[in-house]
N, CA, C and O atoms as a GROMACS GRO file, in nm:
protein
  512
    1MET      N    1  -8.741  10.112  -7.661
    1MET     CA    2  -8.811   9.985  -7.673
    1MET      C    3  -8.776   9.897  -7.552
    1MET      O    4  -8.664   9.902  -7.501
    2LYS      N    5  -8.873   9.820  -7.509
    2LYS     CA    6  -8.854   9.732  -7.394
    2LYS      C    7  -8.854   9.586  -7.437
    2LYS      O    8  -8.903   9.552  -7.545
    3TYR      N    9  -8.799   9.499  -7.351
    3TYR     CA   10  -8.786   9.357  -7.384
    3TYR      C   11  -8.918   9.295  -7.426
    3TYR      O   12  -8.924   9.223  -7.525
    4TYR      N   13  -9.024   9.323  -7.351
    4TYR     CA   14  -9.152   9.259  -7.381
    4TYR      C   15  -9.199   9.288  -7.523
    4TYR      O   16  -9.270   9.207  -7.583
    5GLU      N   17  -9.160   9.403  -7.577
    5GLU     CA   18  -9.200   9.441  -7.711
    5GLU      C   19  -9.131   9.358  -7.819
    5GLU      O   20  -9.176   9.355  -7.934
    6LEU      N   21  -9.023   9.291  -7.784
    6LEU     CA   22  -8.950   9.207  -7.880
    6LEU      C   23  -9.008   9.065  -7.888
    6LEU      O   24  -8.975   8.991  -7.980
    7THR      N   25  -9.092   9.029  -7.792
    7THR     CA   26  -9.149   8.894  -7.791
    7THR      C   27  -9.273   8.887  -7.880
    7THR      O   28  -9.327   8.989  -7.922
    8LYS      N   29  -9.316   8.764  -7.907
    8LYS     CA   30  -9.441   8.743  -7.980
    8LYS      C   31  -9.561   8.759  -7.887
    8LYS      O   32  -9.676   8.757  -7.931
    9TYR      N   33  -9.534   8.775  -7.756
    9TYR     CA   34  -9.640   8.779  -7.655
    9TYR      C   35  -9.626   8.900  -7.563
    9TYR      O   36  -9.610   8.885  -7.442
   10PRO      N   37  -9.633   9.020  -7.619
   10PRO     CA   38  -9.613   9.139  -7.536
   10PRO      C   39  -9.715   9.154  -7.424
   10PRO      O   40  -9.682   9.207  -7.318
   11LYS      N   41  -9.838   9.110  -7.445
   11LYS     CA   42  -9.940   9.122  -7.339
   11LYS      C   43  -9.903   9.038  -7.217
   11LYS      O   44  -9.932   9.077  -7.104
   12ILE      N   45  -9.841   8.924  -7.238
   12ILE     CA   46  -9.802   8.837  -7.127
   12ILE      C   47  -9.685   8.897  -7.050
   12ILE      O   48  -9.684   8.894  -6.927
   13PHE      N   49  -9.587   8.950  -7.121
   13PHE     CA   50  -9.464   8.995  -7.055
   13PHE      C   51  -9.462   9.143  -7.018
   13PHE      O   52  -9.367   9.188  -6.952
   14SER      N   53  -9.562   9.220  -7.058
   14SER     CA   54  -9.558   9.365  -7.036
   14SER      C   55  -9.560   9.407  -6.889
   14SER      O   56  -9.510   9.514  -6.856
   15ASP      N   57  -9.616   9.325  -6.801
   15ASP     CA   58  -9.619   9.360  -6.659
   15ASP      C   59  -9.506   9.298  -6.578
   15ASP      O   60  -9.494   9.324  -6.458
   16SER      N   61  -9.425   9.217  -6.642
   16SER     CA   62  -9.315   9.152  -6.569
   16SER      C   63  -9.197   9.247  -6.552
   16SER      O   64  -9.176   9.338  -6.633
   17TYR      N   65  -9.120   9.224  -6.448
   17TYR     CA   66  -8.999   9.303  -6.424
   17TYR      C   67  -8.904   9.287  -6.542
   17TYR      O   68  -8.851   9.386  -6.594
   18TRP      N   69  -8.884   9.163  -6.586
   18TRP     CA   70  -8.796   9.136  -6.699
   18TRP      C   71  -8.842   9.213  -6.822
   18TRP      O   72  -8.761   9.277  -6.889
   19GLY      N   73  -8.969   9.207  -6.852
   19GLY     CA   74  -9.022   9.268  -6.972
   19GLY      C   75  -9.006   9.418  -6.980
   19GLY      O   76  -9.010   9.475  -7.089
   20ASN      N   77  -8.986   9.483  -6.868
   20ASN     CA   78  -8.977   9.628  -6.866
   20ASN      C   79  -8.835   9.682  -6.867
   20ASN      O   80  -8.813   9.801  -6.844
   21HIS      N   81  -8.738   9.596  -6.892
   21HIS     CA   82  -8.600   9.643  -6.913
   21HIS      C   83  -8.591   9.709  -7.050
   21HIS      O   84  -8.651   9.663  -7.147
   22GLU      N   85  -8.516   9.817  -7.056
   22GLU     CA   86  -8.494   9.885  -7.183
   22GLU      C   87  -8.394   9.806  -7.267
   22GLU      O   88  -8.294   9.757  -7.215
   23VAL      N   89  -8.421   9.795  -7.396
   23VAL     CA   90  -8.331   9.726  -7.488
   23VAL      C   91  -8.209   9.814  -7.512
   23VAL      O   92  -8.222   9.930  -7.553
   24LYS      N   93  -8.091   9.759  -7.485
   24LYS     CA   94  -7.967   9.832  -7.509
   24LYS      C   95  -7.887   9.768  -7.621
   24LYS      O   96  -7.824   9.838  -7.700
   25ASP      N   97  -7.889   9.638  -7.628
   25ASP     CA   98  -7.815   9.565  -7.731
   25ASP      C   99  -7.894   9.440  -7.762
   25ASP      O  100  -7.879   9.338  -7.696
   26ASP      N  101  -7.979   9.447  -7.864
   26ASP     CA  102  -8.071   9.335  -7.890
   26ASP      C  103  -8.002   9.205  -7.930
   26ASP      O  104  -8.066   9.100  -7.926
   27THR      N  105  -7.876   9.208  -7.967
   27THR     CA  106  -7.808   9.083  -8.001
   27THR      C  107  -7.784   8.998  -7.876
   27THR      O  108  -7.783   8.876  -7.886
   28LYS      N  109  -7.766   9.059  -7.761
   28LYS     CA  110  -7.745   8.983  -7.637
   28LYS      C  111  -7.875   8.924  -7.584
   28LYS      O  112  -7.871   8.829  -7.505
   29ILE      N  113  -7.986   8.976  -7.624
   29ILE     CA  114  -8.115   8.931  -7.571
   29ILE      C  115  -8.188   8.839  -7.670
   29ILE      O  116  -8.292   8.781  -7.636
   30GLU      N  117  -8.136   8.825  -7.789
   30GLU     CA  118  -8.205   8.749  -7.894
   30GLU      C  119  -8.240   8.606  -7.851
   30GLU      O  120  -8.354   8.563  -7.870
   31ASN      N  121  -8.145   8.534  -7.794
   31ASN     CA  122  -8.173   8.396  -7.752
   31ASN      C  123  -8.275   8.391  -7.638
   31ASN      O  124  -8.359   8.300  -7.634
   32ILE      N  125  -8.268   8.486  -7.547
   32ILE     CA  126  -8.365   8.491  -7.437
   32ILE      C  127  -8.506   8.515  -7.493
   32ILE      O  128  -8.602   8.455  -7.446
   33ILE      N  129  -8.517   8.601  -7.592
   33ILE     CA  130  -8.647   8.628  -7.656
   33ILE      C  131  -8.702   8.500  -7.719
   33ILE      O  132  -8.819   8.467  -7.703
   34LEU      N  133  -8.616   8.427  -7.790
   34LEU     CA  134  -8.659   8.300  -7.851
   34LEU      C  135  -8.705   8.202  -7.745
   34LEU      O  136  -8.806   8.133  -7.762
   35CYS      N  137  -8.631   8.195  -7.635
   35CYS     CA  138  -8.668   8.104  -7.525
   35CYS      C  139  -8.797   8.147  -7.457
   35CYS      O  140  -8.877   8.063  -7.418
   36ARG      N  141  -8.818   8.278  -7.443
   36ARG     CA  142  -8.943   8.329  -7.384
   36ARG      C  143  -9.062   8.291  -7.471
   36ARG      O  144  -9.166   8.247  -7.420
   37ASN      N  145  -9.048   8.308  -7.602
   37ASN     CA  146  -9.156   8.271  -7.693
   37ASN      C  147  -9.186   8.121  -7.684
   37ASN      O  148  -9.302   8.080  -7.679
   38ALA      N  149  -9.080   8.040  -7.682
   38ALA     CA  150  -9.097   7.894  -7.672
   38ALA      C  151  -9.160   7.855  -7.538
   38ALA      O  152  -9.241   7.763  -7.532
   39PHE      N  153  -9.123   7.924  -7.431
   39PHE     CA  154  -9.180   7.901  -7.298
   39PHE      C  155  -9.332   7.918  -7.301
   39PHE      O  156  -9.405   7.833  -7.251
   40VAL      N  157  -9.378   8.028  -7.360
   40VAL     CA  158  -9.522   8.055  -7.369
   40VAL      C  159  -9.591   7.945  -7.450
   40VAL      O  160  -9.698   7.897  -7.411
   41GLU      N  161  -9.530   7.907  -7.561
   41GLU     CA  162  -9.592   7.809  -7.650
   41GLU      C  163  -9.591   7.668  -7.589
   41GLU      O  164  -9.692   7.598  -7.595
   42PHE      N  165  -9.480   7.628  -7.532
   42PHE     CA  166  -9.467   7.493  -7.477
   42PHE      C  167  -9.559   7.472  -7.356
   42PHE      O  168  -9.626   7.369  -7.346
   43PHE      N  169  -9.561   7.570  -7.265
   43PHE     CA  170  -9.641   7.557  -7.144
   43PHE      C  171  -9.781   7.616  -7.158
   43PHE      O  172  -9.859   7.615  -7.062
   44ARG      N  173  -9.814   7.666  -7.276
   44ARG     CA  174  -9.944   7.727  -7.302
   44ARG      C  175  -9.976   7.834  -7.196
   44ARG      O  176 -10.081   7.832  -7.131
   45ILE      N  177  -9.882   7.926  -7.182
   45ILE     CA  178  -9.894   8.036  -7.086
   45ILE      C  179 -10.003   8.131  -7.132
   45ILE      O  180 -10.010   8.168  -7.249
   46SER      N  181 -10.089   8.171  -7.039
   46SER     CA  182 -10.198   8.261  -7.073
   46SER      C  183 -10.185   8.399  -7.010
   46SER      O  184 -10.242   8.496  -7.060
   47GLU      N  185 -10.108   8.408  -6.900
   47GLU     CA  186 -10.097   8.537  -6.832
   47GLU      C  187  -9.978   8.540  -6.736
   47GLU      O  188  -9.934   8.437  -6.685
   48TYR      N  189  -9.929   8.660  -6.712
   48TYR     CA  190  -9.833   8.686  -6.606
   48TYR      C  191  -9.915   8.713  -6.480
   48TYR      O  192 -10.010   8.790  -6.484
   49ILE      N  193  -9.877   8.649  -6.369
   49ILE     CA  194  -9.953   8.668  -6.245
   49ILE      C  195  -9.881   8.760  -6.148
   49ILE      O  196  -9.938   8.859  -6.102
   50ASP      N  197  -9.755   8.729  -6.116
   50ASP     CA  198  -9.687   8.803  -6.009
   50ASP      C  199  -9.538   8.769  -6.009
   50ASP      O  200  -9.493   8.679  -6.080
   51ASN      N  201  -9.463   8.843  -5.928
   51ASN     CA  202  -9.321   8.813  -5.907
   51ASN      C  203  -9.295   8.776  -5.761
   51ASN      O  204  -9.190   8.806  -5.705
   52GLU      N  205  -9.392   8.710  -5.702
   52GLU     CA  206  -9.385   8.674  -5.559
   52GLU      C  207  -9.268   8.582  -5.530
   52GLU      O  208  -9.232   8.494  -5.609
   53ARG      N  209  -9.208   8.604  -5.413
   53ARG     CA  210  -9.102   8.516  -5.365
   53ARG      C  211  -9.114   8.506  -5.214
   53ARG      O  212  -9.177   8.590  -5.150
   54PRO      N  213  -9.054   8.402  -5.156
   54PRO     CA  214  -9.062   8.389  -5.010
   54PRO      C  215  -9.004   8.511  -4.940
   54PRO      O  216  -8.913   8.576  -4.991
   55SER      N  217  -9.058   8.543  -4.825
   55SER     CA  218  -9.007   8.658  -4.751
   55SER      C  219  -8.865   8.635  -4.702
   55SER      O  220  -8.789   8.730  -4.682
   56LYS      N  221  -8.828   8.508  -4.682
   56LYS     CA  222  -8.689   8.477  -4.647
   56LYS      C  223  -8.609   8.481  -4.777
   56LYS      O  224  -8.643   8.414  -4.874
   57LEU      N  225  -8.503   8.558  -4.778
   57LEU     CA  226  -8.426   8.576  -4.900
   57LEU      C  227  -8.329   8.461  -4.921
   57LEU      O  228  -8.213   8.467  -4.879
   58LEU      N  229  -8.375   8.357  -4.986
   58LEU     CA  230  -8.293   8.243  -5.020
   58LEU      C  231  -8.234   8.267  -5.158
   58LEU      O  232  -8.304   8.315  -5.247
   59PRO      N  233  -8.106   8.235  -5.179
   59PRO     CA  234  -8.038   8.271  -5.303
   59PRO      C  235  -8.106   8.224  -5.432
   59PRO      O  236  -8.102   8.294  -5.533
   60ILE      N  237  -8.167   8.107  -5.430
   60ILE     CA  238  -8.229   8.057  -5.554
   60ILE      C  239  -8.350   8.140  -5.595
   60ILE      O  240  -8.385   8.143  -5.713
   61PHE      N  241  -8.414   8.207  -5.501
   61PHE     CA  242  -8.534   8.285  -5.531
   61PHE      C  243  -8.498   8.426  -5.577
   61PHE      O  244  -8.517   8.524  -5.505
   62ASP      N  245  -8.444   8.432  -5.698
   62ASP     CA  246  -8.403   8.559  -5.759
   62ASP      C  247  -8.473   8.571  -5.894
   62ASP      O  248  -8.486   8.472  -5.967
   63HIS      N  249  -8.519   8.689  -5.927
   63HIS     CA  250  -8.589   8.714  -6.052
   63HIS      C  251  -8.704   8.614  -6.070
   63HIS      O  252  -8.710   8.540  -6.168
   64CYS      N  253  -8.794   8.614  -5.973
   64CYS     CA  254  -8.907   8.521  -5.969
   64CYS      C  255  -9.022   8.572  -6.056
   64CYS      O  256  -9.048   8.692  -6.064
   65GLU      N  257  -9.090   8.478  -6.120
   65GLU     CA  258  -9.205   8.512  -6.204
   65GLU      C  259  -9.306   8.398  -6.196
   65GLU      O  260  -9.268   8.281  -6.205
   66LEU      N  261  -9.432   8.432  -6.179
   66LEU     CA  262  -9.539   8.333  -6.175
   66LEU      C  263  -9.632   8.359  -6.293
   66LEU      O  264  -9.677   8.471  -6.315
   67TYR      N  265  -9.662   8.252  -6.368
   67TYR     CA  266  -9.745   8.262  -6.488
   67TYR      C  267  -9.862   8.165  -6.480
   67TYR      O  268  -9.850   8.056  -6.424
   68GLY      N  269  -9.975   8.207  -6.536
   68GLY     CA  270 -10.090   8.119  -6.549
   68GLY      C  271 -10.078   8.039  -6.678
   68GLY      O  272 -10.034   8.091  -6.780
   69ALA      N  273 -10.118   7.911  -6.672
   69ALA     CA  274 -10.112   7.823  -6.788
   69ALA      C  275 -10.239   7.738  -6.792
   69ALA      O  276 -10.319   7.740  -6.698
   70ASP      N  277 -10.257   7.665  -6.901
   70ASP     CA  278 -10.375   7.579  -6.914
   70ASP      C  279 -10.389   7.480  -6.799
   70ASP      O  280 -10.500   7.449  -6.758
   71PHE      N  281 -10.277   7.432  -6.747
   71PHE     CA  282 -10.278   7.328  -6.644
   71PHE      C  283 -10.278   7.384  -6.502
   71PHE      O  284 -10.291   7.306  -6.407
   72GLY      N  285 -10.263   7.513  -6.484
   72GLY     CA  286 -10.252   7.574  -6.352
   72GLY      C  287 -10.160   7.694  -6.357
   72GLY      O  288 -10.193   7.796  -6.417
   73CYS      N  289 -10.044   7.681  -6.294
   73CYS     CA  290  -9.947   7.790  -6.302
   73CYS      C  291  -9.805   7.735  -6.297
   73CYS      O  292  -9.781   7.622  -6.252
   74ILE      N  293  -9.713   7.816  -6.344
   74ILE     CA  294  -9.572   7.777  -6.344
   74ILE      C  295  -9.490   7.892  -6.288
   74ILE      O  296  -9.511   8.009  -6.321
   75TYR      N  297  -9.398   7.856  -6.201
   75TYR     CA  298  -9.314   7.953  -6.130
   75TYR      C  299  -9.172   7.937  -6.181
   75TYR      O  300  -9.120   7.826  -6.188
   76ILE      N  301  -9.110   8.049  -6.217
   76ILE     CA  302  -8.971   8.043  -6.260
   76ILE      C  303  -8.885   8.132  -6.172
   76ILE      O  304  -8.929   8.237  -6.125
   77VAL      N  305  -8.763   8.087  -6.149
   77VAL     CA  306  -8.662   8.166  -6.078
   77VAL      C  307  -8.537   8.165  -6.164
   77VAL      O  308  -8.505   8.064  -6.227
   78SER      N  309  -8.465   8.277  -6.166
   78SER     CA  310  -8.345   8.288  -6.247
   78SER      C  311  -8.234   8.354  -6.167
   78SER      O  312  -8.207   8.473  -6.182
   79PRO      N  313  -8.169   8.276  -6.080
   79PRO     CA  314  -8.064   8.333  -5.995
   79PRO      C  315  -7.933   8.356  -6.068
   79PRO      O  316  -7.891   8.275  -6.150
   80TYR      N  317  -7.868   8.468  -6.038
   80TYR     CA  318  -7.733   8.495  -6.084
   80TYR      C  319  -7.630   8.439  -5.986
   80TYR      O  320  -7.511   8.436  -6.015
   81SER      N  321  -7.677   8.394  -5.871
   81SER     CA  322  -7.587   8.359  -5.760
   81SER      C  323  -7.528   8.219  -5.769
   81SER      O  324  -7.489   8.162  -5.667
   82GLY      N  325  -7.522   8.163  -5.886
   82GLY     CA  326  -7.459   8.033  -5.900
   82GLY      C  327  -7.555   7.930  -5.958
   82GLY      O  328  -7.672   7.958  -5.983
   83SER      N  329  -7.502   7.812  -5.977
   83SER     CA  330  -7.579   7.703  -6.035
   83SER      C  331  -7.643   7.619  -5.925
   83SER      O  332  -7.581   7.590  -5.823
   84TYR      N  333  -7.766   7.582  -5.948
   84TYR     CA  334  -7.839   7.496  -5.854
   84TYR      C  335  -7.873   7.364  -5.923
   84TYR      O  336  -7.972   7.299  -5.888
   85ASP      N  337  -7.792   7.325  -6.020
   85ASP     CA  338  -7.820   7.205  -6.098
   85ASP      C  339  -7.836   7.081  -6.011
   85ASP      O  340  -7.918   6.996  -6.041
   86ASN      N  341  -7.760   7.070  -5.905
   86ASN     CA  342  -7.766   6.954  -5.819
   86ASN      C  343  -7.848   6.978  -5.693
   86ASN      O  344  -7.858   6.890  -5.608
   87ASP      N  345  -7.906   7.095  -5.680
   87ASP     CA  346  -7.974   7.134  -5.557
   87ASP      C  347  -8.122   7.170  -5.573
   87ASP      O  348  -8.193   7.171  -5.473
   88PRO      N  349  -8.171   7.200  -5.693
   88PRO     CA  350  -8.308   7.249  -5.702
   88PRO      C  351  -8.413   7.151  -5.654
   88PRO      O  352  -8.524   7.191  -5.622
   89GLY      N  353  -8.379   7.024  -5.648
   89GLY     CA  354  -8.475   6.924  -5.605
   89GLY      C  355  -8.530   6.948  -5.466
   89GLY      O  356  -8.641   6.906  -5.435
   90SER      N  357  -8.453   7.016  -5.382
   90SER     CA  358  -8.502   7.042  -5.246
   90SER      C  359  -8.625   7.132  -5.247
   90SER      O  360  -8.702   7.132  -5.151
   91TYR      N  361  -8.644   7.206  -5.352
   91TYR     CA  362  -8.763   7.290  -5.366
   91TYR      C  363  -8.854   7.242  -5.479
   91TYR      O  364  -8.958   7.302  -5.505
   92GLY      N  365  -8.814   7.136  -5.546
   92GLY     CA  366  -8.895   7.081  -5.654
   92GLY      C  367  -8.877   7.147  -5.788
   92GLY      O  368  -8.960   7.128  -5.877
   93PHE      N  369  -8.772   7.226  -5.806
   93PHE     CA  370  -8.747   7.291  -5.934
   93PHE      C  371  -8.682   7.195  -6.033
   93PHE      O  372  -8.613   7.101  -5.995
   94ILE      N  373  -8.705   7.222  -6.162
   94ILE     CA  374  -8.630   7.156  -6.267
   94ILE      C  375  -8.562   7.266  -6.349
   94ILE      O  376  -8.613   7.377  -6.360
   95LYS      N  377  -8.447   7.234  -6.405
   95LYS     CA  378  -8.374   7.333  -6.485
   95LYS      C  379  -8.440   7.347  -6.621
   95LYS      O  380  -8.479   7.248  -6.684
   96GLY      N  381  -8.451   7.472  -6.666
   96GLY     CA  382  -8.509   7.500  -6.797
   96GLY      C  383  -8.416   7.586  -6.880
   96GLY      O  384  -8.303   7.612  -6.840
   97ALA      N  385  -8.464   7.628  -6.994
   97ALA     CA  386  -8.388   7.720  -7.079
   97ALA      C  387  -8.374   7.854  -7.007
   97ALA      O  388  -8.459   7.891  -6.927
   98LYS      N  389  -8.267   7.925  -7.037
   98LYS     CA  390  -8.245   8.056  -6.975
   98LYS      C  391  -8.353   8.153  -7.021
   98LYS      O  392  -8.371   8.176  -7.141
   99LEU      N  393  -8.424   8.211  -6.924
   99LEU     CA  394  -8.534   8.302  -6.955
   99LEU      C  395  -8.512   8.444  -6.903
   99LEU      O  396  -8.595   8.531  -6.927
  100TYR      N  397  -8.404   8.467  -6.832
  100TYR     CA  398  -8.383   8.600  -6.776
  100TYR      C  399  -8.263   8.671  -6.838
  100TYR      O  400  -8.275   8.785  -6.884
  101GLY      N  401  -8.150   8.605  -6.840
  101GLY     CA  402  -8.028   8.663  -6.895
  101GLY      C  403  -7.928   8.553  -6.922
  101GLY      O  404  -7.941   8.442  -6.871
  102GLU      N  405  -7.827   8.585  -7.002
  102GLU     CA  406  -7.732   8.481  -7.042
  102GLU      C  407  -7.648   8.428  -6.926
  102GLU      O  408  -7.591   8.320  -6.938
  103TYR      N  409  -7.639   8.501  -6.816
  103TYR     CA  410  -7.559   8.456  -6.702
  103TYR      C  411  -7.643   8.409  -6.584
  103TYR      O  412  -7.591   8.389  -6.474
  104ALA      N  413  -7.771   8.392  -6.605
  104ALA     CA  414  -7.861   8.346  -6.498
  104ALA      C  415  -7.930   8.218  -6.544
  104ALA      O  416  -7.999   8.217  -6.646
  105GLU      N  417  -7.911   8.112  -6.469
  105GLU     CA  418  -7.982   7.987  -6.498
  105GLU      C  419  -8.129   8.006  -6.462
  105GLU      O  420  -8.162   8.089  -6.377
  106THR      N  421  -8.217   7.931  -6.526
  106THR     CA  422  -8.359   7.938  -6.494
  106THR      C  423  -8.408   7.802  -6.448
  106THR      O  424  -8.376   7.698  -6.507
  107TYR      N  425  -8.486   7.804  -6.341
  107TYR     CA  426  -8.546   7.682  -6.285
  107TYR      C  427  -8.697   7.702  -6.278
  107TYR      O  428  -8.745   7.812  -6.254
  108LEU      N  429  -8.771   7.594  -6.300
  108LEU     CA  430  -8.916   7.600  -6.309
  108LEU      C  431  -8.983   7.502  -6.214
  108LEU      O  432  -8.927   7.397  -6.180
  109LYS      N  433  -9.102   7.537  -6.172
  109LYS     CA  434  -9.185   7.448  -6.089
  109LYS      C  435  -9.330   7.475  -6.126
  109LYS      O  436  -9.373   7.590  -6.133
  110SER      N  437  -9.406   7.368  -6.148
  110SER     CA  438  -9.547   7.385  -6.185
  110SER      C  439  -9.639   7.352  -6.068
  110SER      O  440  -9.604   7.276  -5.977
  111PHE      N  441  -9.756   7.411  -6.073
  111PHE     CA  442  -9.859   7.392  -5.970
  111PHE      C  443  -9.994   7.375  -6.039
  111PHE      O  444 -10.019   7.435  -6.143
  112ASN      N  445 -10.080   7.293  -5.980
  112ASN     CA  446 -10.213   7.273  -6.038
  112ASN      C  447 -10.302   7.395  -6.021
  112ASN      O  448 -10.388   7.423  -6.105
  113HIS      N  449 -10.281   7.469  -5.911
  113HIS     CA  450 -10.363   7.586  -5.881
  113HIS      C  451 -10.277   7.692  -5.812
  113HIS      O  452 -10.173   7.660  -5.755
  114LYS      N  453 -10.321   7.816  -5.818
  114LYS     CA  454 -10.251   7.925  -5.749
  114LYS      C  455 -10.249   7.899  -5.599
  114LYS      O  456 -10.151   7.933  -5.532
  115LYS      N  457 -10.355   7.841  -5.544
  115LYS     CA  458 -10.359   7.813  -5.401
  115LYS      C  459 -10.250   7.712  -5.361
  115LYS      O  460 -10.199   7.717  -5.250
  116ASP      N  461 -10.215   7.621  -5.452
  116ASP     CA  462 -10.106   7.526  -5.425
  116ASP      C  463  -9.972   7.600  -5.419
  116ASP      O  464  -9.888   7.571  -5.335
  117PHE      N  465  -9.955   7.695  -5.509
  117PHE     CA  466  -9.835   7.779  -5.507
  117PHE      C  467  -9.828   7.857  -5.376
  117PHE      O  468  -9.723   7.860  -5.311
  118ASP      N  469  -9.939   7.919  -5.337
  118ASP     CA  470  -9.942   7.997  -5.213
  118ASP      C  471  -9.905   7.912  -5.092
  118ASP      O  472  -9.831   7.957  -5.004
  119ALA      N  473  -9.957   7.790  -5.087
  119ALA     CA  474  -9.926   7.699  -4.975
  119ALA      C  475  -9.779   7.660  -4.976
  119ALA      O  476  -9.717   7.650  -4.870
  120TRP      N  477  -9.723   7.638  -5.093
  120TRP     CA  478  -9.581   7.603  -5.108
  120TRP      C  479  -9.492   7.717  -5.058
  120TRP      O  480  -9.396   7.693  -4.984
  121ILE      N  481  -9.523   7.839  -5.099
  121ILE     CA  482  -9.446   7.957  -5.054
  121ILE      C  483  -9.453   7.968  -4.902
  121ILE      O  484  -9.352   7.990  -4.836
  122LYS      N  485  -9.572   7.953  -4.847
  122LYS     CA  486  -9.590   7.962  -4.702
  122LYS      C  487  -9.507   7.856  -4.630
  122LYS      O  488  -9.447   7.883  -4.526
  123LYS      N  489  -9.504   7.735  -4.685
  123LYS     CA  490  -9.426   7.626  -4.625
  123LYS      C  491  -9.276   7.660  -4.625
  123LYS      O  492  -9.207   7.637  -4.526
  124ILE      N  493  -9.228   7.715  -4.736
  124ILE     CA  494  -9.086   7.754  -4.743
  124ILE      C  495  -9.055   7.862  -4.640
  124ILE      O  496  -8.952   7.857  -4.574
  125GLU      N  497  -9.145   7.957  -4.626
  125GLU     CA  498  -9.124   8.066  -4.530
  125GLU      C  499  -9.119   8.017  -4.386
  125GLU      O  500  -9.050   8.076  -4.303
  126THR      N  501  -9.190   7.911  -4.357
  126THR     CA  502  -9.194   7.862  -4.219
  126THR      C  503  -9.092   7.753  -4.189
  126THR      O  504  -9.067   7.722  -4.072
  127THR      N  505  -9.034   7.693  -4.293
  127THR     CA  506  -8.940   7.583  -4.269
  127THR      C  507  -8.796   7.614  -4.308
  127THR      O  508  -8.706   7.542  -4.265
  128SER      N  509  -8.772   7.715  -4.387
  128SER     CA  510  -8.635   7.743  -4.434
  128SER      C  511  -8.560   7.832  -4.337
  128SER      O  512  -8.444   7.865  -4.361
   0.00000   0.00000   0.00000
């Protein structure tokens, strides 16, 4: 069984990298599953789009996921490389519930359109 199969929204998570991990100990993933379900419901997520990240490997851009929502799209990153609680503002992220693993914080950023996301990624690649 895979992670996506434990969620209430397997169609949304079935193509994500996270969703295709094999379940080894479902007690460790239970809270993440609850948070994933709440994420879909709160942001009215309709689809998984991509796992795009800037070509420059910046530490915060780890375990990236882009989702379509009623308002546009939302981008999440879940780095294991430390806390960015005081730093995510430089990229416009806000801290959210853990959506990847118990030792990885999750940060979110919303966009009105996919083209806005694409322009933002391009800007990071050229300025970072």
